[in-house]
C-alpha positions in Angstrom: 0.0 0.0 0.0 1.2 3.5 -0.8 0.5 6.4 1.5 0.2 10.1 0.7 3.3 10.8 2.7 5.8 8.6 4.6 8.4 9.6 7.1 11.1 7.0 6.8 13.9 5.6 8.9 13.4 7.8 12.0 13.4 6.9 15.7 9.8 7.3 16.7 9.7 8.7 20.2 6.4 8.7 22.2 5.8 9.1 25.9 6.2 5.4 26.4 8.5 4.0 23.8 11.3 4.7 21.2 11.3 2.5 18.1 12.8 2.6 14.6 9.8 2.8 12.3 8.2 4.5 9.3 5.1 6.6 9.6 2.5 6.5 6.8 0.1 9.5 6.5 -3.1 9.7 4.5 -4.7 13.1 4.3 -4.5 14.7 7.8 -4.1 11.5 9.9 -1.5 8.9 10.7 -2.5 5.8 8.8 0.2 3.3 9.6 3.4 2.8 11.7 5.7 0.0 10.5 8.6 -1.0 8.4 9.4 -0.4 4.8 6.4 1.8 4.1 6.2 3.6 0.8 4.5 6.8 -0.1 3.8 9.2 -3.0 6.1 11.5 -1.1 8.8 10.4 1.4 10.8 12.3 4.0 14.0 10.7 5.1 14.4 10.9 8.9 17.5 8.8 9.1 19.5 9.6 12.3 16.7 11.9 13.5 13.9 11.6 16.1 10.3 11.7 15.1 8.0 13.0 17.9 4.4 14.1 18.2 3.9 17.8 17.6 4.4 19.7 20.8 1.4 21.3 22.6 1.6 24.6 24.5 -1.5 24.9 26.7 -0.7 28.3 28.1 0.0 31.2 25.8 -1.3 34.8 25.6 -1.4 36.2 22.0 -2.8 39.6 21.3 -3.6 39.9 25.0 -4.5 43.4 26.3 -3.0 44.3 29.6 -3.8 47.9 30.6 -2.5 50.2 27.9 -0.5 47.4 26.2 -1.1 44.3 24.1 1.2 41.4 24.0 3.7 41.7 21.2 2.9 38.5 19.3 -0.4 38.3 17.4 -2.0 35.0 16.4 0.1 35.0 13.2 3.6 35.8 14.6 3.0 33.7 17.7 1.9 30.6 15.9 4.6 31.1 13.3 7.2 31.1 16.1 5.5 28.1 17.7 5.7 26.1 14.4 9.4 26.8 14.0 10.0 25.4 17.5 8.0 22.2 16.9 4.8 23.3 18.5 1.7 22.3 16.5 -1.2 23.2 18.9 -1.6 26.1 21.4 -4.3 27.0 23.9 -4.9 30.7 24.4 -7.5 32.6 26.5 -10.8 34.5 26.4 -11.9 37.3 28.7 -15.5 38.6 28.6 -16.5 42.3 28.6 -18.8 43.4 31.4 -22.1 42.9 29.5 -20.8 40.3 27.1 -21.9 36.6 27.2 -19.3 33.9 27.3 -20.4 32.6 23.9 -20.1 36.0 22.4 -16.6 36.4 23.9 -15.7 33.0 22.5 -16.9 34.0 19.0 -15.0 37.3 19.2 -11.8 35.7 20.2 -12.1 33.1 17.4 -12.8 35.9 14.9 -9.4 37.4 15.8 -7.5 34.1 15.7 -9.1 32.2 12.8 -7.7 34.3 9.9 -4.2 34.3 11.3 -3.3 31.0 13.0 -0.8 28.7 11.3 -1.4 25.8 13.7 -4.4 24.4 15.5 -5.6 26.1 18.7 -8.0 25.9 21.6 -9.2 28.5 24.1 -9.6 28.7 27.9 -12.5 30.7 29.2 -11.5 33.1 32.0 -13.9 33.4 35.0 -13.3 36.8 36.7 -15.3 38.5 39.4 -17.8 39.9 37.0 -18.4 36.5 35.5 -19.6 34.9 38.7 -23.1 36.0 37.7 -22.6 34.2 34.3 -21.8 30.8 35.6 -25.1 29.4 34.2 -23.5 30.0 30.7 -20.7 27.5 31.3 -22.6 24.4 29.9 -23.1 26.2 26.6 -19.4 27.2 26.5 -18.3 23.7 27.2 -20.6 22.4 24.4 -19.0 24.9 22.0 -15.6 23.2 22.6 -14.1 25.4 25.3 -13.5 22.8 28.0 -11.1 24.5 30.4 -11.7 27.6 32.6 -9.1 30.0 34.0 -9.3 31.3 37.6 -7.1 34.0 39.0 -6.0 34.5 42.6 -4.3 37.8 41.7 -4.8 41.0 39.7 -8.1 42.6 38.9 -9.4 39.2 37.8 -8.8 37.8 41.3 -11.5 35.6 42.8 -12.0 35.5 46.5 -12.2 32.1 48.2 -16.0 32.0 48.1 -16.0 32.9 44.4 -13.4 30.2 43.8 -15.7 27.7 45.4 -18.6 28.9 43.1 -16.5 28.8 40.0 -15.0 25.4 40.8 -18.4 24.0 41.5 -19.8 25.2 38.2 -16.9 23.8 36.2 -17.2 20.5 38.0 -20.8 20.2 37.0 -19.9 20.1 33.3 -16.8 18.0 33.7 -14.4 20.8 32.6 -10.8 21.4 33.7 -10.3 24.4 36.0 -6.9 26.0 35.7 -5.5 28.5 38.3 -3.0 31.3 38.8 -2.1 30.8 42.4 -0.5 33.7 44.4 -1.4 35.5 47.6 -2.6 38.8 46.3 -3.2 40.5 49.6 0.4 40.0 50.8 1.8 40.9 47.3 0.0 44.2 47.4 1.2 45.0 51.0 4.8 44.2 50.0 4.6 46.3 46.9 3.2 49.3 48.9 5.9 48.9 51.5 8.7 48.8 48.9 7.5 51.8 47.0 7.0 53.8 50.1 10.7 53.1 51.0 11.8 54.1 47.5 12.6 50.5 46.4 11.3 50.8 42.9 13.8 48.7 40.9 13.0 45.3 39.2 15.1 43.7 41.9 12.1 43.9 44.2 9.7 42.2 41.9 10.4 38.6 42.9 10.9 39.7 46.5 7.3 41.0 46.5 5.9 37.7 45.5 7.4 35.1 47.9 7.7 31.5 47.0 6.3 30.5 50.4 3.1 32.3 49.7 2.8 31.0 46.1 2.8 27.6 47.8 0.2 28.8 50.4 -2.1 30.0 47.7 -1.8 26.8 45.7 -2.5 24.8 48.8 -5.6 26.9 49.6 -7.1 26.5 46.2 -6.2 22.7 46.1 -8.1 22.4 49.4 -11.1 24.2 47.9 -11.0 21.9 44.9 -10.9 18.9 47.2 -13.9 20.1 49.1 -15.8 20.7 45.8 -14.7 17.4 44.4 -13.1 18.6 41.2 -9.7 18.1 39.5 -7.5 21.2 39.2 -4.5 22.3 37.1 -2.0 24.8 38.6 -0.4 27.1 36.1 3.3 28.3 35.9 4.7 26.7 39.0 7.9 28.5 39.9 9.1 27.0 43.1 9.4 23.9 45.3 6.9 25.3 47.8 4.1 24.9 45.2 5.5 21.5 44.0 5.2 20.3 47.6 1.5 21.2 47.7 0.8 19.5 44.4 2.8 16.4 45.4 1.0 16.1 48.8 -2.4 16.3 47.1 -1.4 13.7 44.6 -0.2 11.3 47.4 -3.7 11.7 48.8 -5.1 10.5 45.5 -6.4 13.9 44.4 -6.6 14.7 40.6 -4.3 17.7 40.9 -1.9 18.6 38.1 0.8 21.3 37.5 3.0 22.8 34.9 6.2 24.8 34.9 7.8 27.0 32.2 11.2 27.5 30.5 11.9 30.7 32.4 11.8 28.9 35.7 13.8 25.9 34.4 16.6 27.8 32.7 16.9 31.2 34.3 17.3 32.8 37.8 16.5 36.0 39.5 19.9 37.6 39.0 18.4 38.8 35.7 16.4 41.4 37.7 19.6 43.1 38.7 20.8 44.0 35.2 20.9 47.7 34.5 18.1 49.6 32.7 15.5 47.9 30.7 17.4 44.6 30.8 16.3 44.2 34.4 12.7 44.8 33.5 12.6 42.2 30.7 12.3 39.1 33.0 9.4 40.6 35.0 6.6 37.9 34.9 4.4 36.4 37.6 5.0 34.3 39.4 8.6 35.6 39.2 11.7 33.8 38.2 13.3 32.5 41.4 16.7 31.9 42.8 18.8 29.3 40.9 18.3 26.7 43.6 14.7 26.3 42.6 15.6 25.0 39.2 16.8 21.6 40.5 13.5 21.1 42.4 11.4 21.8 39.3 13.4 19.4 37.1 13.1 16.8 39.8 9.3 17.4 40.0 9.1 16.8 36.2 11.1 13.6 36.4 9.0 12.3 39.3 5.7 13.4 37.6 4.7 15.8 40.4 4.6 18.3 37.6 3.1 16.9 34.4 3.6 19.6 31.8 6.0 22.3 30.5 4.1 25.2 29.0 5.4 28.8 28.4 2.9 31.5 29.6 4.2 33.2 26.5 3.2 36.9 26.9 5.9 39.2 25.6 5.9 43.0 25.4 8.3 45.4 23.6 11.4 46.9 25.0 9.7 50.3 25.2 6.7 48.9 27.0 8.9 47.1 29.5 11.0 50.2 30.0 7.9 52.3 30.8 7.7 50.7 34.2 11.3 51.3 35.4 10.2 54.0 37.9 7.8 51.6 39.6 8.5 47.9 39.1 4.9 47.0 39.9 3.8 48.7 36.6 6.1 46.8 34.3 3.9 44.7 32.0 4.5 41.1 33.0 5.4 38.4 30.6 8.3 36.8 28.7 8.6 35.1 25.3 9.4 31.4 25.2 7.0 29.9 22.6 9.7 29.0 20.1 12.4 27.7 22.4 10.2 25.5 24.8 10.4 22.1 23.1 14.1 22.2 22.1 15.0 23.9 25.5 13.5 21.0 27.5 15.4 18.6 25.3 18.7 20.6 25.6 18.6 21.2 29.4 16.5 18.1 30.3 17.4 15.2 28.0 21.0 16.2 27.1 21.8 16.8 30.8 20.3 13.5 31.9 17.5 15.0 34.0 14.8 13.6 31.8 14.5 10.7 29.3 13.4 11.3 25.7 10.1 9.8 26.6 9.6 12.1 29.6 10.4 15.1 27.4 7.7 14.0 24.9 5.3 13.3 27.8 5.7 16.8 29.3 5.7 18.8 26.1 3.3 16.7 23.9 1.3 13.9 25.4 0.2 15.0 28.8 -0.9 18.4 27.6 -3.2 16.7 25.1 -4.5 14.2 27.7 -5.2 16.8 30.4 -6.9 19.3 28.1 -9.1 17.1 25.9 -7.1 17.2 22.7 -8.4 13.8 21.6 -6.4 13.2 18.5 -3.2 15.0 19.3 0.0 14.5 21.4 0.8 11.0 20.4 1.9 8.9 17.4 -0.8 6.4 16.8 -3.0 5.3 13.9 -6.0 7.6 13.6 -4.3 10.5 15.3 -3.7 13.8 13.6 -0.4 13.8 11.7 1.1 16.5 13.9 4.7 15.5 13.9 8.2 16.8 14.3 11.4 15.6 12.8 13.9 16.6 15.4 17.7 16.7 14.7 19.5 16.0 17.9 22.8 17.1 16.3 21.7 20.4 14.9 23.4 23.4 16.6 21.3 26.4 17.2 22.2 29.6 19.0 19.4 31.6 20.5 19.1 35.3 19.5 16.4 37.7 18.6 17.6 37.3 14.9 17.4 33.5 15.0 13.9 33.4 16.5 10.6 34.3 14.8 8.9 36.0 17.8 7.8 39.7 17.5 9.1 41.2 20.7 12.7 41.7 19.4 14.4 40.4 22.5 14.8 37.1 24.3 15.9 36.2 27.8 17.7 33.2 26.3 20.0 35.3 24.1 23.3 33.6 23.5 22.3 30.1 24.7 23.8 27.4 22.5 21.5 24.4 21.9 22.4 21.1 20.3 19.1 19.7 19.0 16.4 21.7 17.0 13.3 20.8 15.0 14.1 20.2 11.3 10.6 19.7 10.0 7.2 20.4 11.5 4.0 18.9 10.2 0.5 19.9 11.1 -2.3 17.5 10.1 -0.1 16.0 7.5 1.0 19.3 6.0 4.7 20.3 6.1 4.5 23.8 7.6 8.2 24.4 8.4 11.1 22.6 6.7 14.8 23.4 7.2 14.1 26.9 8.4 11.6 27.8 5.8 7.9 28.6 6.5 5.6 26.8 4.1 2.2 27.4 5.6 -0.3 30.2 5.1 -2.1 32.2 7.8 -5.5 30.9 8.6 -4.7 27.2 7.9 -4.9 26.4 11.6 -8.2 25.3 13.1 -10.1 25.8 16.4 -10.1 22.5 18.2 -13.3 21.7 20.0 -12.2 19.9 23.2 -14.2 17.6 25.4 -13.4 15.2 28.2 
């Protein structure tokens, strides 16, 4: 039998196995995995890894924050993702005060659909003004938006009683609640104390958001979720204090999950002490912590106390970051990592022996799909979408703003030398990036309706 496309002679790496095999593709799906397959078109992957397309379940493209909007739109963000081997993202929806959740979903899709190069999903945000809209959640879930974002910080912060209400409503439809866990009251008090004392530099940003109280907030919302009887996914875990809360809950048999991000795995808080705007660039929340925290996060991934590596990709321009230098609490928070995530976890994790190849694929591809209802993605199996990456373990790649495809014009990983980078990225059987060349057109990506 001849297939439309065959990837030949590669090492097929999934979350559970590594085998020498060919992959036959018909149309948009994987049709066969075996030996000596032939196709109308063939890609030679000799000496390369073939992995599922990576999945980033936490990105903010075209996201308004105050007077600013994150630098990458749905085109530039998904372009950068594709070059880095990511074939599916999940972004966010926020409702306007009088807007229904379904109307907000339609509006967000109208922004994304003409621009996306890869497939995407959306999380629905439940803020304080959405507590009186909770009866709309079943309709949103039926429309394919199966996960719901809850904040314990910022203007979108939910108080504990509102967390209980939102978690209960999400439980009723079988959705996945996701949470930003920090202790906002203490953060605000520490910021006020620092500013009153003239401590306005970025150095004070991580010291205003203590790791101990990130862990406290995570533990509190985990307890509320336990009381409600729902699963829960903790976003952007930055420290061992939060890992400990998730691990303790999992030992009790609770369906609690967590992710971390490249900025916490590769960087440390000395970056905040760089002069001028350079010290403002790493501002994100939770903050990048001291170097000792990195080891705990890698260990948590290896021990599966954290299940996923996402990015929380939310970059702003140099000028926008610089605008907050007189008051660190006004620096727009977020860093770009969407392109480097998949190869970075390989470089620092697999190459250093902290993770196996299978654990790398599990954290970046398979578990994100499983946890967020992406039914035909994240694995290499017959009937799955042919979202695939040919990964060259020997390819050198030096990170710089010029070598990446993100729009911010800067990267915190500037100068890092990687060995191992995606050679070819396929999305639903279509080669969208090959040897550094973009082959796809805006709008070819699709909204993925997710269910559990």
